[in-house]
Each structure stands twice: as C-alpha cells, then as structure tokens.
C-alpha atoms as one frame of an Amber mdcrd trajectory, in Angstrom:
protein
   1.563 -37.926   3.572   2.269 -38.920  -0.045   5.410 -38.153  -1.481   6.497
 -35.037  -3.019   6.586 -35.906  -6.679   2.742 -36.013  -6.792   2.555 -32.812
  -4.481   4.236 -31.327  -7.449   2.101 -32.190  -9.681  -0.947 -31.205  -8.019
   0.161 -27.401  -7.434  -0.739 -25.962 -10.628  -3.893 -26.813  -9.898  -4.084
 -25.783  -6.425  -2.952 -22.650  -6.721  -5.641 -21.488  -8.956  -8.272 -22.155
  -6.200  -9.344 -19.371  -4.032  -7.422 -18.894  -0.934  -8.116 -17.096   2.043
  -5.202 -14.857   3.133  -3.729 -13.614   6.181  -0.722 -11.795   7.146   1.542
 -11.970   9.860   4.401 -10.590  11.760   8.249 -11.820  11.132   8.476 -15.541
  12.397  10.953 -14.714  14.678   8.909 -13.104  16.915   7.483 -15.072  20.170
   4.192 -13.006  20.263   1.038 -14.550  18.342  -0.390 -11.378  18.958   1.430
  -9.429  16.552  -0.541 -11.639  13.550  -3.058  -8.980  13.975  -0.756  -5.954
  14.340   1.895  -5.100  12.264   3.404  -2.884   9.637   2.602   0.378   8.889
  -0.714   2.023   9.837  -0.602   5.730   9.044  -0.211   7.122   5.683   0.019
  10.849   5.127   1.532  13.349   2.539   0.987  16.779   1.347  -0.104  18.284
  -1.828   0.686  21.823  -2.725  -1.503  23.477  -5.393  -0.200  24.614  -8.785
  -0.701  28.336  -7.680   0.740  28.037  -4.331  -2.513  29.267  -2.899  -3.015
  26.208  -0.155  -1.701  22.761   0.817  -3.780  19.665   1.049  -3.013  17.316
   3.806  -4.508  13.637   3.144  -4.090  11.252   6.335  -5.379   7.955   6.201
  -5.377   5.304   9.639  -5.949   2.124  10.191  -8.406   1.279  12.786  -5.836
  -0.612  14.923  -4.506   2.471  16.206  -7.599   3.417  18.213 -10.126   2.260
  21.002 -13.318   1.389  20.448 -17.031   1.352  21.857 -20.113   0.269  21.118
 -22.217   3.059  19.219 -25.691   4.046  21.120 -28.835   2.615  19.642 -29.287
   5.891  18.296 -26.390   5.922  16.227 -25.980   2.397  15.345 -27.049   2.803
  11.572 -23.685   4.598  11.415 -21.755   0.727  12.748 -22.210  -0.857  15.821
 -18.821   0.354  17.332 -16.881   4.001  17.024 -14.024   5.551  17.761 -12.662
   9.371  18.185  -9.579  10.490  16.517  -7.992  14.099  17.933  -5.925  15.388
  15.171  -3.523  18.234  15.022  -1.833  19.180  11.770   0.615  22.194  11.599
   2.259  23.592   8.606   5.186  25.649   9.647   8.890  26.931   8.960  11.675
  24.695   9.254  12.871  23.656  11.321   9.886  23.996  13.890   9.763  27.463
  13.380   6.731  30.039  12.744   3.414  28.118  12.450   2.061  29.248   8.615
  -1.443  27.746   9.435  -2.540  24.580  11.625  -5.951  22.973  12.076  -6.819
  21.142  15.050  -9.943  18.836  14.976 -11.774  15.744  16.444 -13.595  13.504
  14.138 -15.706  10.121  14.777 -15.184   6.769  13.104 -17.335   3.818  12.985
 -16.973   0.043  12.355 -19.850  -2.231  11.224 -18.888  -5.202  13.775 -15.949
  -5.912  16.361 -14.026  -7.458  13.610 -13.493  -4.411  11.666 -11.891  -2.685
  14.752  -9.444  -5.508  14.888  -8.426  -5.447  11.348  -5.561  -3.819   9.559
  -7.589  -3.830   6.217 -10.107  -0.939   7.388  -8.889   2.359   6.804 -10.538
   6.052   7.322  -9.062   9.152   4.965  -9.144  12.525   5.965  -8.027  15.897
   3.665  -7.382  19.138   5.606  -6.246  22.326   3.464  -3.551  24.557   4.939
  -3.675  28.063   3.747  -0.472  29.606   2.038  -1.764  32.783   0.089   1.652
  33.352  -1.038   3.234  32.944   2.417   6.825  31.866   2.999   7.246  30.691
  -0.644  10.484  29.668  -1.891  11.752  28.362   1.513  11.829  25.569   3.114
   9.132  24.271   5.466   7.730  21.062   7.254   4.023  19.387   7.732   3.546
  18.221  11.419   0.981  15.530  12.095  -0.379  14.305  15.132  -2.923  11.639
  15.503  -4.290  10.644  19.197  -6.901   8.477  20.255  -9.595  10.473  21.391
 -10.767   8.262  24.230  -7.763   7.501  25.513  -6.048  10.752  25.150  -2.648
   9.494  23.973  -0.769   9.424  20.983  -2.505   6.610  18.439   0.837   6.729
  16.180   4.486   8.374  16.129   4.121  12.098  14.805   4.779  12.162  11.358
   6.958  15.679   9.910   7.168  15.765   6.363   9.763  18.683   4.844   8.589
  20.246   2.198   9.508  23.415  -0.214   6.845  25.404  -0.697   7.559  26.371
  -4.400   7.041  30.123  -5.325   4.561  31.311  -8.061   3.562  34.561  -9.956
   0.523  34.933 -11.874   2.167  37.274 -14.717   5.081  36.641 -16.203   6.023
  40.009 -16.560   6.598  40.235 -13.046   9.051  37.416 -12.809  11.379  38.413
 -15.915  12.970  35.313 -16.948  12.210  33.643 -14.010   9.755  30.640 -14.677
   7.988  30.731 -11.318   4.777  31.911 -13.542   4.729  28.298 -14.710   2.551
  26.675 -11.693   2.359  22.915 -11.039   1.142  21.568  -8.417   2.300  18.007
  -6.499   1.078  15.000  -8.514  -1.618  12.754  -7.001  -1.492   9.476  -8.160
  -4.941   7.936  -8.477  -6.216   3.974  -8.657  -8.922   4.318 -10.924 -11.509
   6.642 -12.900 -15.171   6.830 -11.679 -16.038   9.614 -14.347 -14.255  11.696
 -16.555 -14.113  14.342 -13.675 -13.455  12.133 -10.402 -11.018   9.482  -9.904
 -10.187   7.742  -6.409  -7.291   6.485  -4.499  -6.306   4.112  -1.899  -4.622
   7.085  -0.397  -1.186   5.344   0.570   0.717   8.738   1.040   3.648   8.495
  -1.412   3.540   4.827  -1.279   1.782   3.183  -4.963   1.127   0.151  -5.504
   3.960  -1.673  -7.671   3.544  -3.631 -10.955   1.056  -1.115 -12.471   1.098
   1.648 -15.005   1.530   4.761 -12.489  -1.501   7.300 -13.110  -1.663  10.710
 -11.742  -3.084  14.166 -12.038  -1.271  17.311 -11.824  -2.724  21.514 -11.657
  -1.061  23.487 -14.073  -1.149  27.650 -13.864   0.176  29.580 -16.459   0.232
  33.096 -18.078  -1.835  33.654 -21.482   1.065  36.022 -22.752   3.972  33.373
 -22.164   1.414  30.063 -22.173   2.487  26.389 -21.063   3.678  24.468 -24.410
   4.504  20.701 -22.884   5.270  18.584 -20.357   7.614  15.704 -19.673   6.879
  13.463 -16.793  10.119  10.957 -16.052  10.120   8.258 -13.384  13.960   7.712
 -12.361  14.674   4.407 -10.018  16.651   5.503  -7.024  19.175   3.475  -5.706
  22.616   3.768  -4.103  25.744   2.671  -5.753  29.814   3.285  -4.514  28.260
   5.391  -1.714  26.543   8.274  -3.820  22.980   8.332  -5.051  22.086   7.093
  -8.477  19.412   7.692 -10.575  17.708   5.369 -13.345  15.361   6.113 -15.641
  12.565   3.684 -16.177   9.885   5.547 -17.575   8.724   8.658 -19.750   5.640
  10.202 -21.534   5.672  13.974 -23.045   2.401  15.756 -22.970   1.241  19.027
 -24.515  -1.460  21.801 -24.559  -4.311  19.480 -26.105  -3.481  17.401 -23.332
  -4.749  19.723 -20.634  -8.073  20.368 -19.453  -8.729  23.784 -19.369 -10.734
  25.755 -16.813 -10.075  22.861 -14.047  -8.387  22.612 -10.636  -8.230  19.810
  -8.248 -10.090  19.437  -5.458  -9.224  16.274  -2.520 -12.068  14.867  -0.698
 -12.452  12.138   1.723 -15.514   9.793   0.852 -17.541   7.426   2.741 -15.821
   4.134   1.874 -12.456   5.198   3.211 -11.093   6.413  -0.218  -9.527   9.406
  -1.467 -11.800  11.151  -4.049  -9.847  13.678  -6.704 -12.327  15.784  -8.407
 -11.738  18.186 -11.118 -13.766  21.369 -10.660 -14.305  24.346 -12.417 -11.682
  26.763 -11.871 -12.403  30.283 -10.792 -11.870  33.111 -13.771  -8.720  35.006
 -13.079  -5.581  36.222 -15.197  -3.955  33.137 -14.852  -5.150  29.957 -16.452
  -5.443  26.938 -14.571  -5.806  23.460 -16.308  -5.412  19.561 -15.282  -3.160
  17.109 -16.967  -3.930  13.539 -16.444  -0.544  11.478 -17.124   0.485   8.071
 -16.776   3.616   6.081 -16.848   4.560   2.146 -17.782   5.010   0.930 -14.425
   4.208  -2.877 -14.833   7.172  -4.281 -15.200   8.715  -2.150 -12.298   9.952
  -3.956  -8.790   9.324  -2.340  -5.371  11.697   0.354  -4.469  12.351   3.869
  -4.074  11.448   6.234  -7.270  11.512   9.750  -8.278   8.862  11.474 -10.463
  10.460  14.397 -12.282   7.605  16.595 -13.514   9.388  19.282 -16.487   7.176
  22.130 -17.833   7.689  24.248 -20.729   6.723  27.594 -22.069   9.248  28.213
 -24.759  12.520  28.662 -23.588  11.369  28.550 -19.895  11.410  25.256 -18.308
   9.875  24.863 -14.608  10.722  21.547 -12.796   9.712  19.793  -9.712  10.561
  16.496  -8.416   8.415  13.838  -5.890  10.150  10.694  -4.454   7.621   7.885
  -4.252   7.565   3.959  -2.966   6.630   1.215  -5.026   5.362  -0.858  -2.752
   3.310  -4.167  -2.094   0.817  -3.563   0.214  -0.367  -6.767   1.160   2.810
  -8.311   0.574   2.957 -12.064   2.634   5.180 -11.112   5.429   6.725 -14.853
   4.696   8.140 -12.905   1.557  10.500 -10.298   3.942  13.107 -13.166   5.557
  14.597 -15.393   2.512  14.286 -18.535   4.949  11.037 -18.006   5.716  10.147
 -18.221   2.192  12.369 -21.177   1.024  10.904 -23.131   4.316   7.264 -24.298
   2.691   9.189 -25.147  -0.756   9.540 -28.278   0.467   6.104 -29.115  -0.150
   6.207 -28.674  -3.848  10.151 -29.526  -4.836  12.410 -32.442  -4.469  14.680
 -33.375  -1.795  17.454 -32.170  -4.080  15.429 -29.224  -4.876  14.811 -28.079
  -1.950  18.357 -28.539  -0.838  19.970 -26.297  -2.985  17.216 -23.635  -2.633
  18.056 -23.692   1.143  21.854 -23.722   0.744  23.918 -21.116   1.106  23.580
 -17.199   2.435  20.438 -15.146   3.003  21.201 -13.231  -0.099  21.747 -16.475
  -1.997  18.755 -18.188  -0.906  16.526 -14.957  -1.623  18.359 -14.904  -5.428
  17.463 -18.719  -5.991  14.012 -18.132  -4.059  13.222 -15.042  -6.910  14.377
 -17.464  -9.653  12.460 -19.969  -8.904   8.874 -18.726  -8.856  10.017 -16.158
 -12.018  10.026 -19.487 -13.749   6.547 -20.387 -12.566   5.113 -16.737 -13.430
   1.855 -16.936 -15.283   1.837 -13.216 -16.244   5.993 -12.665 -17.050   4.987
  -9.525 -18.703   4.335  -8.015 -14.780   6.594  -7.246 -11.658   3.599  -9.227
  -9.642   3.566 -12.908  -9.635  -0.077 -14.352  -8.947   1.107 -17.922  -8.296
   4.047 -16.736  -5.550   1.308 -14.086  -4.075  -1.152 -16.811  -3.341   1.536
 -19.495  -2.252   2.857 -17.257   0.591  -0.764 -15.818   1.667  -1.335 -19.607
   2.563   1.679 -19.764   4.183   1.331 -16.734   6.139  -1.735 -18.011   7.124
  -0.449 -21.748   7.873   2.626 -20.202  10.080   0.584 -18.761  12.512  -2.598
 -20.677  12.497  -0.927 -24.317  12.664   2.014 -23.369  14.795   3.128 -26.402
  16.873   3.303 -23.889  19.857   2.996 -20.321  20.711   6.808 -20.016  20.796
   7.600 -21.677  17.626   5.820 -19.977  14.254   6.292 -23.181  12.168   2.852
 -23.872  10.989   3.499 -23.572   7.464   6.118 -26.945   7.632   3.073 -28.954
   9.716   0.937 -31.416   8.185  -2.071 -29.304   7.936   0.302 -26.476   6.817
   1.010 -28.645   3.788  -2.808 -28.843   3.178  -3.625 -25.491   3.449  -0.954
 -24.248   1.161  -1.367 -27.051  -1.486  -5.343 -26.748  -1.462  -6.278 -23.643
   0.005  -8.919 -23.306   2.476 -11.352 -26.652   2.934 -14.911 -26.350   2.335
 -15.767 -27.134   5.928 -14.256 -28.534   8.876 -15.118 -31.528  11.591 -13.302
 -31.530  14.999 -13.690 -33.804  17.445 -12.804 -33.996  21.203 -13.499 -36.969
  22.620 -13.265 -38.036  26.450 -10.682 -41.063  26.040  -9.824 -39.965  22.206
  -7.192 -38.146  20.346  -8.599 -35.025  19.262  -8.874 -35.166  15.224 -10.140
 -32.714  12.396 -11.389 -33.781   9.145 -10.701 -31.154   6.218 -13.416 -32.020
   3.283 -12.993 -30.155   0.233 -16.041 -29.970  -2.250 -14.092 -27.788  -5.075
 -12.086 -29.248  -7.846 -10.083 -31.193  -5.332 -12.373 -33.468  -3.926 -10.762
 -34.764  -0.841 -10.902 -35.322   2.445  -8.117 -35.573   4.863  -7.973 -36.566
   8.622  -5.727 -35.335  10.996  -4.993 -36.677  14.738  -3.073 -35.533  17.655
  -0.132 -37.215  17.920   3.369 -35.720  19.812   1.116 -32.421  20.455   0.690
 -31.954  16.937  -2.046 -32.943  14.293  -0.469 -35.543  11.808  -1.977 -36.480
   8.562  -3.357 -39.847   9.053  -5.589 -40.126   6.181  -6.847 -39.134   2.533
  -9.995 -40.065   0.905 -11.306 -39.054  -2.614 -14.795 -38.009  -2.598
C-alpha cells in the first residue's frame, strides 16, 4: 500500500484535485440510510417591518421532508416528480393566546428527476406575510409554523414556534414625547449576493448564516421628518457562557449615517424559482413617515461557527432605538466526520507518521479535538479566514469513504480501508472497472487520467477490498 512518508509528500497535490463530497450521519449509527437523510431540513424565521405593519415569515424546506409522485405528462415540463406541501402559519399572543393573523395554504413543489426528490441539497422557499396594522405592538407574541406532507396528511417536520416581541411604532415624534418609538427599524435581513442595486439573494437558512465570510444585510428604517434619523451602529457580539452566566464579546462593528440610507424605498421578500429568497427594494408609498433601506456589512471572515447577537442602534439627535437579533454562524455543508474528533482523527493516519498519528489520537476527546484543529491550522491555505479549504476537502472525501467503502453495514469504517485511503488522497477516479468472474475473487481497478496518472487495483481479501497493485500511466 505504500508508506506514509510517500503519502504525506503527495497530500498537497492530491487535495487540490476536485473531489466529490458526500455527507454522512454520525458514524456510531448502525443504519446507513442516515447517510441520505440527516440534519436540519426546515428553516424558518420572521421579519417585522420597520412600521410594524406586517411580519414576513420565510420557510425553506428540504425535498427529503416529502413524498413525491410522478408528474402527469401535461405538467412534466415543471419536473418529473411533484409533492404537495400543506402549511399553516399563525401569529398569536404568547403563549398560545389570541390569534392575531394566520395563513393556511397548499402548494406544489417539483423535482426534475428521482435523485432530486431524495437529496438534502434541494430546497424550496416560501414567504408569507402576516398582517399587524398596529395590533399588539409592544407585547410578546409568537409565530407558530406547521408543515405537512400533503399526500400522507402527516407532519413533515416538528412544528416550530418562534417567540417574538412586536415592536411598537408611531409615525410622528409628537405623539410619543420622549419615546423613541418614532424611530422604526425592521429585523435585519441577511443576504448572500447582490444581483442588481435593488435586488439581493439569500440561501434563506433563517437565522443561520454561513461562517467565515463578511456578514451582509439590509434593514428598513422609518422616521419622522421633524426629528430625522441621523446615524446607526451595527455591532456583532459573540454569545457564550462563562461562570454559568451569559457573556457577550464584541467581534465586529460598523457605523452608518443618513447618507448611507437609500431613501423612499422599502423591503419586499419573495421566493424564486430556484428556491432562493429574493429581497427587493421597492418604492415606498408616500406617507407622513420617511422610509428607507440601509445596507450594512460587518467583517466576519475570521469568525468561527457559533452563536452571535447583532445589535442595531438608531439615533435621532439624543433619542436612540435599539433592537437585538440572534443569529448562528454555521457551516451548512460541514462534513459529518468533523462532528466527533475521533471520526476526524482516524483518516489522518493516511497523511501522518506513526508517531504523529499516535500523538493526535491520544488523550481526551477535547484534547484530540484541539490537536486536530492545530494540525489543520498549520495547513490552511487561507489563514486569514476561519474556513480551511484543504481540511474541508479532506473530510468531504472522508465522509464519502466512511460510508461507501465500509466493510459491513454495522461498522462504518470505510475511511480507514485501502479504497478509502486512495479516495481520500486522490479524490474520485476518472473511471472504475469492476469484475465479478465465476471462480475468481472480485476486483476493482481505479484509473486516474488527471495529474495523478495512476491505476490502482483492489481485490477481495477477507471480505474487504485490498490494494494489490499500483501502476503509473
């Protein structure tokens, strides 16, 4: 199989090759079906407008929540398979009190082929507007969401209840005295990319946002022309626990002024055909209040995964208005082998010496986790960001190997097999030849026509494929 020294010399080259990632359940599981179905499959969140007139509720559902049927010939231009979602959303006084507004509807989602019906990579976004019109402002409320499979008449996911506090808003300062409720601000809408100056897109993972990138977003601002808004501070705090009390550490901050406000515009959230959330800037109606949209950006490239709080503080002269929004910086497609340090350390046997591996795999789970983190920090091609591209590719290949090359359904150990080692080091082969001849042991030949330029031959020995031959092309 070759020694670890030669494998280590090849690792820089091989990890730059394009690999096919796959995801897996925690490897202690005995049910490999979890490989296809894991993790969070429903994201939902609520955004209150700056003038407390409505709340926009966004949902993002994975295809794996629903049962699909073949589409009739008449509708197959939309997709070969379809499913029906039955959705109920209630805005009610908290807890479980009077219903302020509710929506119930059924819609149809499509998949272009059978594979898309079972992948967790296919999502469908929906936006629902709930009417406030000044009702119940200043009190605690909640948004309750239920999503059902329309064909099976059952809950597709556990119901979600989001506690919110409906912020009061008054269009004129004179009506409030020294109360700053005339300064209206919407919940921040996080965005992933800008299409045009008045249209943005989001993957719509609710209060979850991809880590290791700048945090970009939009807020809608309302104020009175007599006492105009002058500035806004956006501060991001990391939220943790220390000494059994909640602690907050400032991580990023930016200050914006009236010149940064896009005047006479408001936010409108819409779903798109490709399951993204579209955030549009549309002309605001002519009213006594002034409405505008403020784009903001916070430095987040070095921020690790975790819980954060975004604090927005508006100022108009001596008056201030503050809102807080929790968010999670997350690695949405993080390889599952990184969840448990013991799963993460095992494949490192392929790229380390015996002494290095023994050191990495010794100690408590916490100690192993720290050692693995330090190991990859030294090999990070972009040390200025929290995301380590080399580590990510290595563990995507490890995930694929853990499941696809496992020696049995009870032991998900494929990453430490011979086929797992070759896959992790060199990625997916250009093509595979398999033979199952009567009277002969089955074998596989992996050919790499890329810059690896090698052919690997595996044969069954003791119920597992062993590497028996390597040839240069």
